SEZA-784111 format. One record per residue: z, x, y of N, C-alpha, C in turn; residue in three letters. Coordinates in steps of 0.2 Angstrom, whole numbers, padded with zeros to 4 digits, always signed. Last residue first. Layout:
N
ZXYZXYZXYALA/...
***
This chain:
409
+0527+0351-0517+0527+0347-0511+0526+0351-0505UNK/+0520+0358-0527+0524+0352-0529+0525+0348-0523UNK/+0505+0365-0530+0510+0364-0525+0514+0358-0527UNK/+0503+0375-0545+0502+0369-0541+0507+0369-0536UNK/+0496+0384-0559+0499+0384-0552+0498+0378-0549UNK/+0496+0391-0575+0496+0385-0571+0500+0386-0564UNK/+0494+0405-0578+0492+0400-0582+0492+0393-0579UNK/+0489+0421-0571+0491+0414-0570+0489+0409-0575UNK/+0483+0433-0573+0489+0432-0576+0492+0425-0576UNK/+0473+0434-0564+0471+0434-0571+0477+0432-0575UNK/+0475+0424-0549+0477+0430-0553+0475+0429-0560UNK/+0472+0412-0543+0467+0416-0544+0469+0423-0548UNK/+0484+0407-0539+0481+0404-0545+0475+0408-0547UNK/+0487+0415-0528+0491+0415-0534+0487+0413-0540UNK/+0477+0409-0519+0477+0416-0521+0481+0418-0527UNK/+0481+0396-0518+0475+0398-0521+0474+0405-0523UNK/+0494+0397-0513+0493+0394-0519+0487+0396-0522UNK/+0491+0403-0500+0495+0406-0505+0494+0404-0512UNK/+0484+0392-0495+0481+0399-0496+0485+0403-0501UNK/+0493+0382-0495+0487+0381-0498+0484+0388-0500UNK/+0503+0387-0486+0505+0386-0493+0498+0385-0497UNK/+0503+0389-0473+0499+0394-0477+0500+0393-0484UNK/+0511+0379-0467+0504+0381-0464+0500+0385-0469UNK/+0523+0379-0473+0518+0374-0474+0511+0376-0472UNK/+0530+0394-0481+0527+0391-0475+0522+0385-0476UNK/+0538+0392-0497+0535+0396-0492+0532+0391-0486UNK/+0546+0394-0512+0546+0390-0506+0544+0394-0500UNK/+0543+0395-0529+0542+0399-0522+0542+0394-0516UNK/+0547+0399-0545+0547+0393-0540+0547+0397-0533UNK/+0539+0404-0560+0541+0406-0553+0541+0400-0549UNK/+0541+0410-0575+0541+0403-0572+0543+0405-0565UNK/+0532+0419-0588+0536+0419-0582+0535+0412-0578UNK/+0531+0421-0606+0529+0418-0599+0534+0419-0594UNK/+0536+0428-0617+0529+0426-0616+0527+0425-0609UNK/+0550+0430-0617+0545+0436-0620+0538+0434-0619UNK/+0553+0423-0601+0555+0424-0608+0550+0429-0611UNK/+0560+0423-0584+0555+0424-0589+0558+0424-0596UNK/+0561+0416-0568+0564+0417-0574+0559+0419-0579UNK/+0563+0417-0550+0559+0419-0556+0563+0419-0562UNK/+0563+0410-0534+0567+0412-0540+0562+0413-0546UNK/+0565+0409-0517+0561+0411-0522+0565+0413-0528UNK/+0563+0403-0500+0567+0404-0506+0562+0406-0512UNK/+0555+0406-0489+0561+0404-0488+0566+0404-0494UNK/+0543+0418-0485+0547+0415-0491+0554+0413-0489UNK/+0529+0416-0474+0537+0418-0475+0540+0414-0481UNK/+0514+0425-0475+0518+0419-0476+0525+0421-0476UNK/+0504+0434-0473+0508+0433-0467+0513+0427-0468UNK/+0495+0438-0483+0494+0432-0479+0498+0430-0474UNK/+0502+0449-0487+0495+0450-0484+0493+0444-0480UNK/+0514+0443-0493+0514+0448-0487+0507+0448-0484UNK/+0508+0435-0504+0512+0432-0498+0513+0437-0492UNK/+0503+0446-0511+0499+0440-0508+0502+0437-0503UNK/+0514+0453-0515+0509+0456-0511+0504+0451-0507UNK/+0521+0444-0523+0524+0446-0516+0519+0449-0512UNK/+0511+0444-0533+0513+0438-0530+0516+0439-0523UNK/+0513+0457-0538+0506+0455-0535+0507+0449-0531UNK/+0526+0458-0542+0524+0462-0536+0517+0460-0533UNK/+0526+0449-0552+0529+0447-0546+0527+0451-0540UNK/+0518+0456-0561+0516+0450-0559+0519+0448-0552UNK/+0522+0468-0567+0519+0469-0561+0517+0462-0558UNK/+0521+0466-0585+0524+0470-0579+0519+0469-0573UNK/+0519+0449-0590+0517+0456-0591+0520+0460-0584UNK/+0519+0434-0595+0525+0439-0594+0523+0446-0595UNK/+0508+0424-0587+0509+0428-0593+0515+0433-0591UNK/+0515+0410-0577+0511+0416-0579+0513+0419-0585UNK/+0516+0396-0567+0518+0399-0574+0513+0404-0575UNK/+0523+0391-0551+0518+0396-0555+0520+0398-0562UNK/+0524+0381-0538+0526+0382-0545+0521+0386-0548UNK/+0529+0380-0521+0523+0382-0526+0527+0383-0533UNK/+0534+0369-0508+0536+0373-0515+0530+0374-0519UNK/+0534+0371-0491+0531+0369-0497+0533+0373-0503UNK/+0547+0367-0479+0543+0372-0483+0539+0368-0488UNK/+0558+0360-0473+0552+0363-0469+0548+0368-0472UNK/+0571+0364-0484+0568+0360-0479+0563+0364-0475UNK/+0572+0366-0502+0572+0369-0495+0568+0364-0490UNK/+0582+0362-0516+0576+0361-0511+0577+0364-0504UNK/+0587+0375-0527+0589+0370-0522+0583+0368-0518UNK/+0580+0379-0542+0581+0381-0536+0582+0375-0531UNK/+0581+0383-0558+0584+0377-0554+0585+0379-0547UNK/+0574+0387-0574+0575+0388-0566+0577+0382-0563UNK/+0572+0394-0589+0576+0389-0585+0577+0391-0578UNK/+0557+0396-0598+0562+0399-0594+0566+0394-0590UNK/+0555+0385-0612+0553+0387-0606+0558+0391-0603UNK/+0558+0375-0622+0553+0380-0624+0551+0384-0617UNK/+0567+0366-0618+0567+0368-0625+0563+0375-0626UNK/+0577+0364-0603+0571+0364-0607+0572+0367-0613UNK/+0589+0363-0595+0589+0360-0601+0582+0360-0605UNK/+0580+0365-0580+0586+0365-0583+0586+0361-0590UNK/+0569+0367-0572+0568+0366-0580+0574+0367-0583UNK/+0563+0359-0557+0569+0362-0561+0567+0361-0569UNK/+0554+0354-0549+0552+0360-0553+0557+0362-0557UNK/+0557+0342-0542+0559+0349-0539+0557+0355-0543UNK/+0551+0331-0548+0553+0331-0541+0554+0338-0538UNK/+0549+0334-0561+0543+0332-0557+0545+0333-0550UNK/+0563+0338-0565+0557+0343-0565+0551+0341-0561UNK/+0569+0325-0563+0571+0331-0559+0566+0337-0559UNK/+0562+0318-0572+0561+0316-0565+0564+0322-0561UNK/+0567+0324-0584+0560+0324-0582+0558+0323-0575UNK/+0581+0322-0584+0578+0329-0584+0571+0329-0582UNK/+0581+0308-0584+0584+0312-0578+0581+0319-0578UNK/+0574+0305-0596+0571+0303-0590+0574+0307-0584UNK/+0585+0309-0605+0578+0313-0605+0575+0311-0598UNK/+0596+0301-0602+0597+0308-0602+0590+0312-0601UNK/+0593+0287-0604+0595+0290-0597+0594+0297-0597UNK/+0590+0286-0617+0585+0283-0612+0587+0285-0605UNK/+0601+0292-0623+0594+0296-0623+0590+0293-0618UNK/+0609+0281-0621+0611+0288-0619+0605+0292-0618UNK/+0603+0271-0628+0604+0270-0621+0605+0277-0618UNK/+0603+0276-0641+0597+0275-0638+0597+0274-0631UNK/+0617+0276-0643+0613+0282-0643+0607+0282-0640UNK/+0620+0262-0643+0623+0267-0638+0619+0273-0638UNK/+0613+0257-0653+0611+0255-0647+0614+0260-0641UNK/+0608+0269-0665+0613+0265-0663+0611+0263-0656UNK/+0602+0280-0674+0600+0273-0673+0605+0268-0671UNK/+0605+0293-0679+0606+0291-0671+0603+0285-0669UNK/+0603+0290-0692+0609+0294-0690+0610+0292-0682UNK/+0592+0285-0699+0596+0281-0694+0602+0284-0691UNK/+0583+0287-0710+0583+0291-0704+0586+0287-0698UNK/+0586+0276-0720+0580+0278-0717+0580+0281-0710UNK/+0597+0282-0733+0596+0278-0727+0590+0281-0724UNK/+0605+0282-0749+0599+0283-0745+0598+0279-0739UNK/+0618+0288-0758+0616+0284-0753+0610+0286-0749UNK/+0622+0289-0775+0617+0292-0770+0616+0287-0764UNK/+0628+0285-0786+0632+0287-0781+0628+0291-0776UNK/+0614+0288-0798+0620+0285-0796+0624+0288-0790UNK/+0597+0286-0793+0602+0290-0796+0609+0287-0794UNK/+0587+0277-0787+0590+0276-0794+0595+0280-0797UNK/+0579+0290-0778+0580+0283-0780+0582+0282-0787UNK/+0575+0303-0777+0582+0302-0777+0584+0294-0779UNK/+0562+0305-0776+0565+0306-0783+0572+0304-0783UNK/+0555+0291-0766+0558+0298-0767+0561+0298-0774UNK/+0545+0282-0756+0547+0284-0763+0550+0291-0763UNK/+0541+0268-0746+0544+0274-0746+0546+0276-0754UNK/+0528+0259-0738+0532+0260-0744+0535+0267-0744UNK/+0529+0253-0721+0526+0258-0726+0531+0258-0732UNK/+0534+0246-0710+0530+0242-0715+0528+0247-0721UNK/+0540+0255-0701+0544+0251-0706+0540+0248-0711UNK/+0530+0271-0701+0533+0264-0698+0537+0260-0704UNK/+0527+0283-0707+0526+0282-0699+0529+0276-0696UNK/+0539+0289-0719+0534+0285-0717+0533+0284-0709UNK/+0542+0307-0722+0544+0300-0720+0538+0296-0717UNK/+0546+0321-0731+0540+0317-0729+0543+0309-0727UNK/+0559+0326-0733+0553+0330-0731+0547+0327-0728UNK/+0571+0315-0724+0567+0317-0730+0561+0322-0728UNK/+0588+0309-0721+0581+0312-0719+0578+0315-0725UNK/+0599+0305-0726+0596+0301-0721+0590+0303-0719UNK/+0609+0305-0741+0603+0308-0738+0600+0303-0733UNK/+0623+0309-0749+0620+0304-0744+0615+0307-0740UNK/+0628+0311-0766+0625+0313-0760+0623+0307-0756UNK/+0640+0316-0780+0636+0311-0776+0633+0314-0770UNK/+0644+0326-0787+0647+0319-0789+0643+0314-0785UNK/+0635+0339-0794+0637+0335-0788+0639+0328-0791UNK/+0634+0342-0808+0637+0347-0803+0639+0344-0797UNK/+0628+0332-0815+0635+0331-0814+0638+0337-0809UNK/+0615+0333-0818+0619+0337-0822+0627+0336-0821UNK/+0610+0325-0808+0609+0323-0815+0614+0327-0819UNK/+0613+0332-0796+0616+0326-0797+0616+0324-0804UNK/+0605+0344-0798+0612+0344-0797+0616+0338-0798UNK/+0592+0338-0799+0595+0342-0804+0602+0342-0804UNK/+0591+0333-0785+0591+0329-0791+0594+0332-0797UNK/+0591+0346-0779+0596+0341-0778+0597+0336-0783UNK/+0579+0351-0783+0585+0354-0785+0591+0350-0784UNK/+0570+0342-0777+0570+0342-0784+0577+0346-0787UNK/+0573+0344-0763+0575+0338-0766+0575+0338-0774UNK/+0580+0356-0754+0575+0356-0760+0577+0350-0764UNK/+0584+0354-0737+0586+0353-0744+0580+0353-0749UNK/+0578+0354-0725+0583+0359-0726+0586+0359-0734UNK/+0569+0344-0722+0566+0350-0725+0571+0355-0727UNK/+0574+0334-0715+0573+0333-0722+0571+0339-0726UNK/+0588+0338-0705+0581+0338-0706+0580+0337-0713UNK/+0602+0329-0705+0599+0334-0700+0591+0334-0700UNK/+0611+0323-0713+0608+0319-0708+0605+0324-0703UNK/+0616+0325-0729+0611+0328-0725+0609+0322-0720UNK/+0630+0329-0740+0627+0324-0735+0622+0328-0730UNK/+0636+0330-0756+0632+0333-0751+0630+0328-0746UNK/+0651+0334-0765+0647+0330-0762+0643+0333-0757UNK/+0657+0341-0782+0657+0340-0774+0652+0335-0772UNK/+0658+0344-0795+0660+0337-0793+0660+0336-0785UNK/+0661+0361-0793+0660+0355-0798+0662+0349-0795UNK/+0656+0368-0778+0661+0366-0782+0659+0360-0787UNK/+0641+0378-0776+0645+0373-0774+0650+0371-0780UNK/+0632+0387-0782+0638+0390-0779+0643+0384-0777UNK/+0622+0379-0786+0626+0383-0791+0632+0385-0788UNK/+0616+0376-0774+0620+0371-0778+0624+0374-0783UNK/+0611+0388-0771+0616+0386-0767+0620+0380-0770UNK/+0601+0390-0781+0606+0395-0780+0612+0392-0776UNK/+0592+0378-0778+0596+0379-0784+0602+0384-0783UNK/+0596+0376-0760+0591+0375-0766+0595+0377-0772UNK/+0596+0374-0744+0600+0372-0749+0596+0371-0755UNK/+0586+0378-0736+0592+0383-0736+0597+0381-0741UNK/+0573+0373-0734+0576+0374-0741+0582+0379-0741UNK/+0572+0380-0718+0568+0376-0724+0571+0378-0731UNK/+0579+0388-0709+0583+0382-0713+0579+0379-0718UNK/+0570+0397-0705+0576+0400-0708+0580+0394-0712UNK/+0560+0390-0698+0558+0394-0704+0565+0396-0708UNK/+0570+0375-0693+0567+0381-0692+0564+0385-0698UNK/+0577+0361-0688+0572+0363-0693+0569+0370-0690UNK/+0595+0363-0686+0588+0361-0684+0583+0363-0689UNK/+0609+0356-0694+0605+0361-0692+0598+0359-0690UNK/+0620+0350-0702+0619+0348-0695+0615+0354-0692UNK/+0626+0344-0718+0622+0349-0714+0620+0346-0707UNK/+0641+0345-0727+0637+0341-0723+0633+0346-0718UNK/+0650+0344-0742+0646+0348-0738+0642+0344-0733UNK/+0666+0342-0749+0661+0339-0746+0657+0344-0742UNK/+0674+0353-0754+0673+0347-0758+0667+0342-0756UNK/+0671+0370-0753+0671+0363-0750+0670+0358-0755UNK/+0671+0383-0757+0677+0380-0756+0677+0373-0754UNK/+0657+0387-0759+0662+0388-0765+0669+0384-0763UNK/+0651+0385-0746+0650+0381-0752+0655+0381-0758UNK/+0657+0395-0739+0658+0388-0737+0657+0384-0743UNK/+0652+0407-0745+0659+0406-0744+0661+0399-0743UNK/+0638+0405-0743+0641+0405-0749+0648+0404-0750UNK/+0637+0407-0729+0636+0400-0732+0639+0400-0739UNK/+0650+0417-0723+0644+0416-0726+0643+0409-0728UNK/+0662+0417-0716+0658+0423-0715+0651+0422-0718UNK/+0667+0402-0708+0666+0406-0714+0661+0411-0712UNK/+0680+0396-0697+0673+0398-0698+0673+0402-0704UNK/+0690+0381-0697+0690+0389-0698+0683+0391-0700UNK/+0699+0369-0687+0693+0371-0691+0693+0379-0692UNK/+0709+0364-0680+0711+0369-0685+0705+0371-0689UNK/+0701+0362-0665+0707+0360-0669+0708+0366-0673UNK/+0685+0371-0666+0689+0365-0663+0695+0364-0667UNK/+0680+0388-0664+0682+0382-0668+0686+0377-0664UNK/+0666+0395-0656+0673+0394-0655+0675+0387-0659UNK/+0654+0404-0665+0656+0398-0662+0664+0397-0662UNK/+0640+0414-0667+0647+0414-0667+0649+0408-0662UNK/+0627+0407-0677+0629+0410-0670+0637+0409-0670UNK/+0625+0402-0689+0622+0409-0688+0624+0412-0681UNK/+0640+0394-0696+0634+0394-0691+0632+0401-0690UNK/+0651+0385-0705+0647+0391-0705+0641+0390-0700UNK/+0668+0379-0707+0661+0378-0704+0657+0385-0705UNK/+0680+0368-0714+0677+0374-0713+0670+0373-0710UNK/+0694+0358-0713+0687+0359-0711+0686+0366-0710UNK/+0703+0346-0722+0703+0353-0720+0696+0354-0718UNK/+0707+0329-0716+0703+0334-0720+0704+0341-0717UNK/+0713+0319-0709+0718+0323-0713+0714+0328-0717UNK/+0706+0312-0700+0707+0309-0706+0711+0313-0711UNK/+0705+0321-0690+0709+0315-0689+0710+0311-0695UNK/+0696+0330-0695+0703+0332-0695+0707+0326-0694UNK/+0684+0323-0693+0687+0324-0700+0694+0326-0700UNK/+0682+0323-0679+0684+0317-0683+0687+0318-0690UNK/+0680+0337-0678+0686+0333-0674+0687+0327-0678UNK/+0668+0339-0685+0674+0342-0687+0680+0339-0684UNK/+0659+0331-0679+0661+0329-0686+0668+0332-0688UNK/+0658+0338-0667+0661+0331-0667+0663+0329-0674UNK/+0652+0350-0673+0659+0350-0670+0662+0343-0669UNK/+0639+0345-0677+0644+0348-0681+0651+0348-0679UNK/+0634+0341-0664+0636+0336-0669+0641+0339-0674UNK/+0633+0353-0657+0635+0347-0654+0638+0342-0659UNK/+0636+0364-0670+0634+0363-0663+0637+0357-0661UNK/+0637+0371-0683+0643+0369-0679+0641+0368-0671UNK/+0631+0372-0698+0629+0370-0691+0634+0367-0687UNK/+0639+0364-0711+0634+0369-0710+0630+0368-0703UNK/+0655+0361-0715+0650+0359-0710+0645+0365-0709UNK/+0665+0356-0728+0661+0361-0725+0655+0359-0721UNK/+0681+0349-0730+0674+0347-0728+0671+0354-0725UNK/+0692+0346-0743+0689+0351-0738+0682+0349-0737UNK/+0706+0334-0743+0700+0337-0746+0697+0342-0740UNK/+0716+0327-0736+0718+0333-0740+0712+0337-0743UNK/+0708+0312-0737+0714+0316-0735+0716+0322-0739UNK/+0700+0304-0745+0697+0311-0742+0702+0315-0738UNK/+0704+0298-0761+0705+0298-0754+0702+0305-0751UNK/+0692+0294-0774+0697+0298-0771+0698+0296-0763UNK/+0687+0291-0790+0687+0288-0783+0693+0292-0780UNK/+0688+0294-0804+0683+0297-0800+0682+0294-0793UNK/+0694+0278-0807+0693+0284-0810+0687+0287-0806UNK/+0696+0265-0803+0699+0270-0799+0697+0277-0801UNK/+0687+0249-0803+0688+0256-0806+0692+0260-0801UNK/+0680+0235-0807+0685+0237-0803+0688+0244-0806UNK/+0666+0227-0807+0668+0233-0810+0674+0236-0805UNK/+0657+0213-0809+0663+0215-0807+0666+0221-0810UNK/+0641+0209-0805+0645+0213-0809+0651+0215-0806UNK/+0631+0203-0797+0636+0199-0801+0640+0202-0806UNK/+0624+0211-0789+0621+0210-0796+0625+0205-0800UNK/+0632+0213-0779+0626+0209-0778+0623+0207-0784UNK/+0641+0222-0786+0643+0215-0784+0638+0210-0782UNK/+0633+0233-0787+0635+0229-0793+0637+0222-0791UNK/+0632+0237-0774+0626+0235-0778+0628+0231-0784UNK/+0645+0240-0771+0642+0235-0767+0636+0233-0771UNK/+0648+0251-0780+0651+0245-0781+0648+0239-0777UNK/+0639+0261-0775+0638+0258-0782+0641+0251-0783UNK/+0645+0263-0762+0638+0261-0763+0636+0258-0770UNK/+0658+0267-0765+0657+0261-0762+0649+0258-0763UNK/+0664+0278-0770+0658+0275-0774+0657+0268-0771UNK/+0673+0285-0763+0676+0279-0766+0670+0275-0770UNK/+0666+0296-0758+0672+0297-0761+0675+0291-0765UNK/+0655+0289-0751+0654+0293-0757+0661+0294-0761UNK/+0662+0283-0741+0658+0279-0745+0657+0283-0752UNK/+0667+0294-0734+0672+0290-0737+0668+0285-0742UNK/+0655+0300-0730+0660+0304-0734+0665+0299-0738UNK/+0649+0290-0722+0646+0292-0729+0651+0296-0733UNK/+0658+0291-0711+0657+0285-0715+0654+0286-0722UNK/+0654+0304-0706+0661+0302-0708+0661+0296-0713UNK/+0641+0301-0702+0643+0306-0707+0650+0305-0710UNK/+0642+0291-0693+0639+0290-0699+0641+0295-0704UNK/+0649+0299-0683+0652+0293-0686+0649+0291-0692UNK/+0638+0308-0680+0645+0311-0682+0649+0305-0686UNK/+0628+0300-0675+0627+0304-0681+0634+0306-0684UNK/+0635+0295-0663+0632+0291-0668+0631+0294-0675UNK/+0638+0307-0655+0643+0303-0658+0641+0298-0664UNK/+0624+0311-0652+0629+0316-0656+0635+0311-0659UNK/+0614+0307-0645+0616+0303-0651+0621+0307-0655UNK/+0613+0315-0633+0613+0308-0633+0615+0304-0639UNK/+0612+0329-0632+0619+0326-0633+0619+0318-0634UNK/+0599+0333-0631+0604+0337-0636+0610+0333-0637UNK/+0585+0328-0629+0591+0324-0628+0596+0327-0633UNK/+0572+0338-0621+0574+0333-0627+0581+0331-0625UNK/+0556+0344-0615+0563+0342-0614+0566+0338-0620UNK/+0545+0357-0612+0547+0351-0616+0554+0350-0616UNK/+0532+0362-0600+0539+0362-0603+0541+0356-0607UNK/+0517+0369-0601+0520+0363-0601+0527+0363-0604UNK/+0508+0380-0601+0513+0379-0595+0516+0372-0595UNK/+0502+0383-0612+0498+0379-0607+0502+0378-0601UNK/+0512+0390-0619+0506+0394-0617+0502+0390-0612UNK/+0520+0379-0622+0522+0384-0617+0516+0388-0615UNK/+0513+0372-0632+0514+0369-0625+0516+0374-0620UNK/+0513+0381-0642+0507+0379-0639+0508+0376-0632UNK/+0527+0382-0644+0523+0388-0642+0517+0386-0639UNK/+0529+0369-0649+0532+0371-0643+0529+0377-0640UNK/+0522+0356-0655+0521+0363-0656+0523+0366-0649UNK/+0533+0343-0659+0529+0346-0654+0528+0353-0656UNK/+0542+0340-0669+0536+0336-0669+0531+0338-0663UNK/+0554+0347-0667+0549+0350-0671+0542+0346-0672UNK/+0564+0343-0659+0558+0345-0656+0552+0347-0660UNK/+0578+0332-0660+0574+0337-0663+0567+0338-0659UNK/+0585+0322-0653+0588+0329-0653+0582+0334-0655UNK/+0575+0312-0642+0579+0313-0648+0581+0320-0648UNK/+0563+0310-0635+0568+0306-0634+0572+0306-0641UNK/+0555+0323-0627+0557+0321-0634+0563+0317-0633UNK/+0543+0324-0615+0550+0322-0616+0551+0320-0623UNK/+0533+0336-0607+0534+0331-0613+0542+0330-0613UNK/+0523+0338-0592+0529+0339-0596+0529+0334-0602UNK/+0510+0337-0586+0515+0342-0583+0521+0343-0588UNK/+0493+0335-0590+0500+0335-0593+0505+0340-0589UNK/+0480+0335-0588+0484+0334-0582+0492+0334-0584UNK/+0473+0338-0599+0472+0342-0593+0477+0341-0588UNK/+0475+0337-0614+0479+0335-0609+0479+0339-0603UNK/+0467+0342-0624+0464+0336-0621+0469+0334-0615UNK/+0475+0352-0630+0469+0354-0627+0466+0348-0623UNK/+0485+0345-0636+0486+0347-0629+0480+0350-0626UNK/+0479+0343-0648+0480+0337-0644+0481+0340-0637UNK/+0480+0356-0653+0473+0353-0653+0474+0347-0648UNK/+0493+0358-0654+0489+0362-0649+0482+0359-0648UNK/+0501+0342-0656+0498+0348-0658+0495+0352-0653UNK/+0513+0331-0658+0509+0334-0652+0507+0341-0654UNK/+0516+0316-0667+0516+0324-0667+0511+0326-0662UNK/+0528+0304-0667+0522+0306-0664+0522+0314-0664UNK/+0541+0302-0672+0535+0300-0677+0528+0303-0674UNK/+0552+0303-0664+0551+0308-0669+0544+0307-0673UNK/+0546+0300-0648+0552+0301-0652+0550+0305-0658UNK/+0540+0304-0631+0539+0302-0638+0546+0302-0642UNK/+0532+0304-0616+0538+0303-0619+0537+0300-0626UNK/+0523+0314-0605+0523+0310-0611+0530+0310-0614UNK/+0516+0314-0589+0522+0315-0593+0521+0311-0599UNK/+0502+0312-0585+0506+0317-0582+0513+0319-0586UNK/+0487+0307-0593+0494+0307-0593+0497+0313-0590UNK/+0473+0307-0596+0475+0306-0589+0483+0305-0588UNK/+0473+0311-0610+0469+0314-0605+0471+0313-0598UNK/+0480+0304-0619+0484+0309-0616+0480+0312-0610UNK/+0472+0295-0626+0477+0292-0622+0480+0298-0617UNK/+0464+0303-0635+0461+0298-0630+0466+0296-0625UNK/+0474+0309-0643+0469+0313-0639+0466+0309-0633UNK/+0480+0298-0649+0484+0302-0644+0479+0306-0639UNK/+0470+0294-0658+0473+0289-0653+0476+0293-0647UNK/+0470+0305-0666+0464+0303-0662+0466+0299-0657UNK/+0483+0306-0671+0480+0311-0668+0474+0309-0663UNK/+0492+0290-0669+0489+0296-0673+0486+0301-0668UNK/+0507+0285-0660+0499+0286-0660+0497+0291-0665UNK/+0520+0273-0663+0517+0280-0663+0510+0280-0663UNK/+0524+0259-0653+0522+0262-0659+0520+0270-0658UNK/+0526+0252-0641+0531+0252-0646+0530+0256-0653UNK/+0522+0259-0626+0520+0256-0632+0525+0257-0637UNK/+0521+0259-0608+0526+0259-0614+0523+0256-0620UNK/+0517+0267-0593+0514+0263-0599+0519+0264-0605UNK/+0521+0268-0576+0524+0268-0583+0520+0264-0588UNK/+0520+0277-0561+0517+0272-0566+0519+0273-0573UNK/+0535+0280-0552+0529+0282-0556+0526+0276-0559UNK/+0547+0279-0544+0540+0277-0541+0534+0279-0545UNK/+0559+0279-0549+0557+0285-0546+0550+0284-0543UNK/+0559+0266-0555+0563+0267-0549+0561+0274-0546UNK/+0551+0269-0567+0549+0264-0561+0553+0265-0555UNK/+0560+0278-0573+0553+0280-0571+0550+0276-0565UNK/+0571+0269-0576+0572+0276-0572+0565+0278-0569UNK/+0565+0259-0584+0568+0258-0577+0568+0264-0573UNK/+0561+0266-0595+0556+0263-0591+0559+0262-0584UNK/+0574+0270-0600+0569+0275-0598+0564+0272-0593UNK/+0579+0257-0603+0582+0261-0597+0578+0267-0595UNK/+0572+0253-0614+0570+0251-0608+0574+0254-0602UNK/+0569+0267-0626+0574+0262-0623+0571+0260-0616UNK/+0553+0267-0634+0558+0270-0631+0562+0265-0627UNK/+0543+0264-0644+0549+0259-0642+0555+0263-0639UNK/+0533+0274-0645+0538+0273-0651+0544+0269-0648UNK/+0530+0282-0629+0528+0279-0636+0534+0278-0640UNK/+0525+0282-0613+0531+0281-0617+0529+0278-0624UNK/+0518+0290-0600+0516+0287-0606+0522+0287-0611UNK/+0516+0290-0583+0520+0291-0588+0518+0287-0594UNK/+0507+0296-0570+0507+0292-0575+0511+0294-0581UNK/+0507+0296-0552+0509+0300-0558+0510+0295-0564UNK/+0504+0288-0542+0499+0290-0546+0501+0294-0552UNK/+0516+0287-0535+0513+0281-0538+0507+0282-0542UNK/+0517+0300-0529+0521+0298-0535+0519+0292-0539UNK/+0504+0310-0525+0508+0304-0524+0511+0302-0530UNK/+0505+0327-0524+0502+0322-0528+0506+0315-0528UNK/+0514+0334-0517+0507+0335-0515+0503+0330-0519UNK/+0528+0322-0513+0525+0327-0517+0517+0328-0515UNK/+0542+0319-0503+0535+0318-0504+0532+0324-0508UNK/+0555+0321-0501+0554+0317-0507+0546+0317-0508UNK/+0557+0328-0489+0559+0331-0495+0556+0328-0501UNK/+0554+0319-0479+0549+0324-0480+0550+0327-0487UNK/
***
């Protein structure tokens, strides 16, 4: 009885876009859901049409889910971002409609960290340039301005899952590690935190960025920051394309202030592999350009292909929002011999009192109940008598504060 939902599982429709890993398809199929998988991203008009009868949407980084698109999503229960970033979804718009958004904060951590370390070595030895020259039949054996990374200082901006992994790997190469984060973080190994971004930039031979896209991180590295960096230092960005001012980066490279850069993400990126890509950075010496492949390993995609479906299936089956990006987090153990009601409501004083009054007036018994809130919404999970669950659900749904109410099972 515990596994039955009020809406049959075989009628729950999952739409997966952008060539999501087959492990995700298998996980949803095994859970009893309908799965449709497409290898491409959808534009706005295509997604509006598709999303109307979808219960769970899975995307990567190219599909943009706006409030306008969400207006068409009358049945949508949740969104899964099969990547670390969630800036392709209007999170607040989803939250206002009672739609939680899940992502994969751990799945590609190692892949991005390893590529970052590889690029540090490539830049230090000018291997990108030597490779191009050899393909052009040019033999240029030089040691000037080529360095070992041992003993050099690496500055890590953003000391989260990826930044801390980079820190550990860099120390194993004999690098001195500094980091800066707006949130107080416990350092790993011998890494040392800096009091300010400027302090980190002044001391680092290599600077690598591992921050999310937020209003605070847009162009956080611009002309003043480049001026603070050491002469002949290097910059690596595998985070978000908006965090660096590209014209200022070009100026720093042309002037010799920077000795090189490795850029994996860009302010504007093509929607597919067949599209032409142009950037001011093309043609500059000792600049490694890659097409947003930091997390593009088979291991990372397999990890993400299991991590995100696990969270989505747990939500669909139990209402749990553990690990959600835009929602209060609730995880109530399943109760026997009861029906579970899920309610998303506006977070204003007195809502829980109103719901408890409804339960009491209807004479329903509460077997379990938990509520979590943020500044905008509250999320209530309520286990109550089977005989009265429909009446309780209808009464709660009728409250002016309610955004979305359903019986899970």
